[in-house]
C-alpha positions, 0 to 999 in steps of 0.5 A: 832280318828283312832286306831294305827294299830298292825301287829304281826309277832310270829310263836307261836301262843299261844304267838301270841294270848297272845299278841293280847289279851294285845293289844286289852285291851290297846286299839290298833287295831291289823292288824293281826298275822303272822307265817312266814316270807312270811307271814309276807312280804306279809301281811305289802304290803296289809293292811300297818300297823302303827307298828310291833311286830316282833318276831326275832326267826321265823320259816323257812330260815330267822328270823325276823331280816332278814325279817325286813330288807326285810320290810324296802326296800319297806316300812317305818314302825317302827319295835319293836323287841319281844324276849327270847333272849338279847345276844350281837350277837343278840342285834349287829344284831338286831341294823342294822335294826335300830328297835324302841324297843326291848322287852324282853319275858315274858313282861307286859301290861304297858311294851308293852304300854310304848314300842309302844308308844316310838316307835311311837313318836320316829317314827313321830318325825323322819317323820317330821325330813324328811319332814322338811330336804326334804322341805329345800332340794327342797327349796334349789334346787329351788331358783335361788341362788347357795348354798354351805354348809359347816362343820364347818372347810369349808369342802363342804357337799351339793351344790344345782344345781345352784352352781354346774352350776356356778362353773362348778363341780359336788357335787361328784367333790367337796364333802368333799373338802374345799372351797378354793380348789374349789372357785379359786379366783383372788385375788386383793384389792376388794375380799382380805376379800372374799379370807380370808373367803374362806381361813379360814371360821371360821372367819365369825361370821355373815351374811357377804356379797360378793363384786362382785369377780371373780372367776376360775371355770375351765381352760380358764374360769372366772365368777363374782359373788356376794352373802353371806356366814354366819355361821350355829349356834346350840341351843348352839350357837356354829357354827356347819357349814357355808352357802355360797350364790352367784349368777352369775353376769358376764353378768350384770357386763360386761353390767354395764362395757359396759354402764361406757366405752360408758358413758366415750366415750361419755364424751369425745366427750363433754369434749376433748379439741382437736381431736387427745386427742378425737381419743386417749380418744375413743380408750383408753375407747373403749379398756376397752371392745373391742380389740383396739390393732389396731385402726383406724379412717378414714376421707373421701374426696369425691371430691378426693376419698381419705382417710386420717388416722388423727389416726390409732395404727397398728402394721402392717400398717403405712398408713397415706393416701390411695384412697379409691377405692375398699379397706374395708374402701372404701367398708363400705363407698360405702355402708353406712353399718356397716361390720364385716369379717374374713379372709375367707370373705375377701378373698372371697369378694376379689375373686368377685372383690368387694374389693382389698385387700390393706395392711398387710391381717387380720385376722378379720376386723371390720369397721362401717362408720361415718355418719352426716345427712346421710352423710358418711364422714369417718370411724372407724375400728379395726382389728386382725392380729391373733385372727378371733374370737376376735370380734362379732356381739355385739361388732359391736353394741358398735362401732356403737354407738362409730361411732355415737358419733365420727361423730358428734364430728368430725363434731363439731370439723370441724365446730369449726376450721372453726370459731375458732376465732368468737367462742373463748369466747364459746370455752373458756367457754366450756372448763372450763364447768364441770359436774354437780357434787352432793355429798349426804349422804346415805340417799339421802340428798345432801351434796354439789353440783357444780355451773353446777348443779345450772345452770342445775336445778336452786337450789342454795347450800341454797336451796338444801342442806339436801334435798332429791335429788330424791324428789328435781329433780323427779316428778311421775313415775320417782320418783319410778325410782329413788329410785330404783336407789339409793337402788342398789347404797346404795348396792354398785353398780355403775349406769348409765343411761339415763332419765329425771330430772325436773327444779326448775321451773318445766321444764323437762331436759333430763339428763345422770346419773353416780352414784357412790358409795363412799366406804372408808375401807369396808364402804359406805360413801356417793354417787357421782353423775354426771349429764350432760344435753344430752336435745340438743342431744335429740333435734337433734336426733328428728330433724333427725327423723322428717328429715327422715320422710320428706326425704320418703315423697319426695322419694314418691311424684311428686315435680310438682303436690304434687301427688303420683309418680309412685312408691308410687302408686305400693306400694299402689296397692299392698296394696289393692291387699293384702287387695282383698285377705281377703275382694275379693273386687275388685278395679279399676285402671284407666289410663288417658292421656292428649290427643295431650299434645305437642300441648299445650307445643308447643303452649304455653310453658312448663310453661303453660304445667306444670300449666295444669299439676297441675290443672289437678291433683286439679280438679282429687283430688277434684272429687275422693273419700278420699281413692281413689289413684291420681297419676302421672303415667309419663310426661302427664299419670296419674293413678287412683286406686278406692278401692272396685270398680266394672266396673260400679263404675269406669266408672262413676267416669271416665266420671265425670272426662272426663267431667269436664275436657272438660268443664274446661278452663285452664288460664296461663297468660291470655292465655285460654287452653282446653284440653281433656282426654282419659281414660282406665280403668280395675278391678283387681280381681280373676285370675288377675295380677297386671300387667295384670290389669294395662296393660288392662287399657293401653291398653284400654286407646290406643283403646280409642286414636285409635278411636278419643280420648276424651273417657272412654275405659274399659277392656270390649271393648277390646274383643267386 
């Protein structure tokens, strides 16, 4: 075990040697003897002793007390004053340096031993306290929650960095202030108890959760927090102070508010009986998350290019209909895209002739097209006449969601109106059909369920009562998700989501779920769950995706020959061009033209000509490789693109096609038709563009036409 290293600071060398002898007898190491303040300061810096025995009276300009003060400015080391003086003034000055002992000369070995051991024990204890305090400070600074500690009267004596950011105030600004002077709460029944705790922390007797509550950290700013407040107890059980832990949940609460509002809008689409009530319900729920003081729904009549306003709430304009023309509403309908414009954008668009100002100009206008199967049937819009910063891109996304729901609802309502009598039974059934509702206790066990729940999931109340809702309706990975949702609701959250649950027969059901805790007198009694079957909506969405894929395919295919059309061929050539940049392997372009095709149409008719084109397309498809592209270039012209093919390979394939066509007898309604092809070939390679390559192939083709047709010419023939 390493011995304690002691430095002696004593200007009387005989006394110093005597102390040194005692220390050695007591089994301590002596770091050295210093007879002056300057020497002492230097030796401490060099040898870093474990303890210093300091004589108060030293020769020189400063005494031992002043030397101790200077040493403690740079290092932490226990100092024991050794002196012949015990007057009050000397003791008072010595106490200012917080010495670890005070030994009066003369002294015995046992007195010296006791003084040193007590000083070292006290020093080690204080070091551990400092380390613990440093660890605590580091921990408090590192955690993601805001932390405030107070004394027992609620006066603040600590706040971490996260806490400063949340309340937008510094520690120096709030130090010593009471909690209620820092936490300005918006007071209502939801945070009544929290307000009492902030006003008088002595009410807090145990760890107490803080429900989501609104605070005002500064002027024109609000935040929503949650967390806990708990007492700091001494070993005697008395309250020493309080710890407030809190986090900023403003963004999460806003997201939840948006989610609930959108759920309510979606719910209205399926439950509201008439279109006017639907418009009003959408305005109401949308108004919970964005400003809808000036809100309208516009429907478009394409035949008359007229816009009607079946629902409008506007403090400036009272239109019921107007020509679409170049209005902002008409602009959205024409371009089929949502738009957010302020007054400056509005004026610029007007100056460019893109729109015409009709009615009262607004500071900001936001509109989204109502689309049904790609067709715009109208617009939903909001605007403000006062605040140009009222709406954001996030608000535009929300309005887009609403527009999708609204467009489907309008389409459904129109269809229902046209078939009202025939669908009276189904309409009545729809009106009386509630959502699937289930009531579960805090252990997630089913207490009650309605008939619609039985219809949706197949379980009767007798089968489901007292069963765990998550175990009953979930499978596989969805079980973990369901438990997470249940945990959130158990903590007082309202949760809305779209997911999959299972029917009794094992069939998965697409559902939207809203889970809400039932709170009574501050305690959670049970959980109220609402399930809505959204399987039909998911099917429609999938059908729309498939339809879009088919439309894209049609846009790239020649309807007669089922080959790639010119647009698709150009895109594939561009792709091959990019691949060439990586591989540097050339590719061939061949342009084919049916010789004297007009005579085929004139002699046999256009139906025969079409049959020839289709048959020719099949011939080329069978001859080319899998990776080759065959496209109808226009009229009786075809284009072939042969990846990783040089001029020799291109000529071989072209000749094979030419000969096959020349020897094929085309039949149409008993008529025998013979045709031939003239073909031009060019190779895409370094220092050439696509346009140049196609142009060379085209020129080679027309050279072949001039030289007698029914032949293959290449770019090399052009330079002979």
